[in-house]
Structures are given as structure tokens and as C-alpha cells.
C-alpha positions, 0 to 999 in steps of 0.5 A, a space after each residue: 498522534 502529535 508525534 510519530 515516525 516511520 514503521 522502518 524506524 520502529 522495526 530498526 529501533 532508531 529515531 530520525 528527528 528530521 522525519 518526526 511528524 503528526 498523524 490524524 487517522 479517523 475511521 467511518 462507521 464501517 471501520 475504514 479510513 475516510 474523510 467527509 464525503 465530497 459529493 456522490 460516490 464515484 468509486 471504491 478503492 481497495 488495497 493495503 497500507 499504501 492506500 491507507 497512508 497519509 498524515 491526515 485523512 485528507 491526504 490519502 490516495 482516495 481523498 486526494 483523488 476524490 478532490 481532483 475529480 470532484 466526488 467521493 472515492 470511498 477508501 476500503 483499504 485494509 491490512 486484511 488480504 480480502 480487501 487487498 484482492 476483493 472478490 465480487 461478493 465483497 465489492 457488491 456488498 460494499 457498493 450497496 452499503 455506500 450507494 455506488 450504483 455505477 462507477 469504478 473499482 480501483 485496486 492498489 497493488 504494491 510491487 512486492 505483493 503484486 508479483 507473488 503468485 497465489 495458490 487458491 485454497 480448496 474450501 474444506 468442510 469444517 466442524 462448527 464447534 472446532 471452528 468456533 473454538 479456533 476463532 476464540 483462541 485466535 481472538 484471545 491470542 491477538 489480545 495477548 499480542 497487543 496487550 498494554 503490558 506487553 507493549 510497555 515491556 517491549 518499549 522498555 526493552 527497546 529503550 535500552 537496546 539502542 547501542 548505548 546500554 545494550 546492542 541494538 539487534 533490531 537493526 537487522 530488521 531493515 536494510 540501511 542505504 545512503 543516498 547520493 546526497 548523503 541522507 540515510 534511507 531504510 528499506 524492507 529486506 523483502 523489497 530487495 528480494 523482488 528481483 529474485 521472482 522470475 515468473 509473472 503471477 497468473 492473471 485469472 483473478 484479474 480477468 475474472 474480476 474485470 468480467 464480473 464487475 462489468 456485469 455490475 456496470 463497474 469499471 476495474 482499474 489496477 494501480 501498481 505501486 513500486 517498492 521503495 527500493 525500486 524507486 531509489 535503488 539507482 540513487 543509492 551510493 555504491 553499486 546496486 544490482 539493477 535488473 535488465 529491461 526484460 527482467 522488469 516484471 512489474 512492467 511486464 505484469 502491467 502489459 499483460 493485464 492491459 493485453 487481457 483487457 484490464 485497465 492498469 497503470 504502473 506508477 514506477 516511471 513517474 515516481 522514479 522521475 520525481 525521486 531523481 529530480 527531488 534528490 538534490 533538494 532533499 525532497 522525497 516521494 517516500 519517507 526515508 524511515 518508512 515503507 510508504 510513500 509520503 503525501 508528495 508521492 500520493 499527490 504525484 500518483 493522483 496526478 498520473 492517475 487522472 492524466 492517464 484516466 481522465 474518464 474517471 471524472 465521468 463517474 461523478 455525473 
């Protein structure tokens, strides 16, 4: 795509010409975003769109990490929930297909999802015919949601609902802030609600997966990525509600995982530090009109991961 801009800009139906950029997004034979292999496979990265982010295939978290440690980190990130929190059978199946005998399994977790408690669903016996019918209906509905005609109609409507012809009601989809250097920055509304969470989610999934992976000679590493608002809240104009130290649940979550024997890294401190030093130069670690970190933010994350876990390079041998 020669010209694209952030998802928040699209949600709000606004364009920022200063943050237009090009995007190259390629997938491999299994449908995951991966650049060319750079040596033996040392690990797998699971996660959501943060683990997929990057203007070029070589700029993603897995690609940059692989370049740093000298071997391949396979990117298995996906919007689907099963790849954000994989079970042992999925890890085992994918490891076999990509030729990973031992090494590490890295799971990226963004703050707004990591702190939400999930209640496991009880398995139910389903009628095969009804299940097939339901799946067919969902497939049909997905086609109608993303049909070219509907997309054209949506784009046409957006082009006139821009506060010049018709009021732009899409702006309610985001929260707009002004940084202390005068630059605007957009945020997802639910990022501001993370502070309303008062209890840590259960650790059962992580403890069990860590134990199960050990039987496969795979090492679990959890990477916690802060919300964009968490990183830039203290750099916004006006008074922003800042949580007390004992209300920093992401840090508490990291400490709880560590106490349970799960290797974890919380990227909040290093990203906040770089966000603060870059502000006077109008340099950022997240895109101003996008939910995600930019290439600089990914590079900072890779530096911190390698610094905290130098043993990752051992997986290449």
C-alpha cells in the first residue's frame, strides 16, 4: 500500500498528512506475517496486532528480534483469540510445522487485554448439522460485512461526513488529546478505562502453559506492552488522572507472573522514558493517529528484551 495512515484516524474519519506512510505486508504459506528466514528457528511469537505491527515485514517485533539474536523468530501473531493466548496443542502443532525442536515461545500481551479476567467456557456437545449451518452463516455474513460494495458505500459516506459537508460523528470513536509540545494524539476510549480494573486476572493459564511448555523443552516468555495512553498520559496537556503506585496493575501482574516462575518483561518503563525524551523533538514511540507502536517503539522493545534476556541468543545454537 503506497499510502496509508493510522487506524484511529480512520475510526475518527480524520487524516493527518504528517503521518501518512507506506506499508508492505506479506504473508507466508501458513498465512502469518513473516519475512525471509534468517537462520534456524529459535522461537515463536504469539500475540495480537502489536506483534504484527510494522511498516515493512522486516520491522515487526519478531523480525527485528531475529535480526538481533541471529536466527529466526517465527511470527504467529493473529487477531484471532487462539493466537493471542495459544494452548499447548496449538504451540506443539505449529512448532512441528516450522521445525522448532527447542527454544522459546514468546507471547505479547497488550495492557488492555492482559488485565481482563477471562472465564473459560464449558465445552458443549453440538449437533454437527447445526454447527455446519452456523459456520456457513457466519462465513456468509463476513462476506457481506467486507463486500466491495459496502466498503465503497462506507468510504463515500465518510468523504462527506467530514465537518465540511455533514457533521463528523465518527470523532466520537476516539479520544483526542494535545501533547505538551502542541501535537495532537488520538487514543482508543477503552484504553482510558483500564484504570477502572481493580483486580488482577487469574494466573492459571500462564502457570499451566509454562509447565506444559517445559515438557517440550520450550521456554515461555511473556512480553507486556502498555496501552498508548499509559505511555503518553503524563505528557498530555491538562490534568490527567494518574493511578497511584499500588494501582499499577500491569506492574503487579508482571510481579505476580515472575513470582509464579513465569519469565516476563514489562515494557512500560522503557517506553515511557523514550516517549518523554523524544517529546521536545516531536519523536514518538507510538503513532499519533494509530493504536500501535511505530518502528522506533518496536526497536526499543527489542533492545529491552535482549538486554533483559540475553539467553535468547542461546536458542540459536
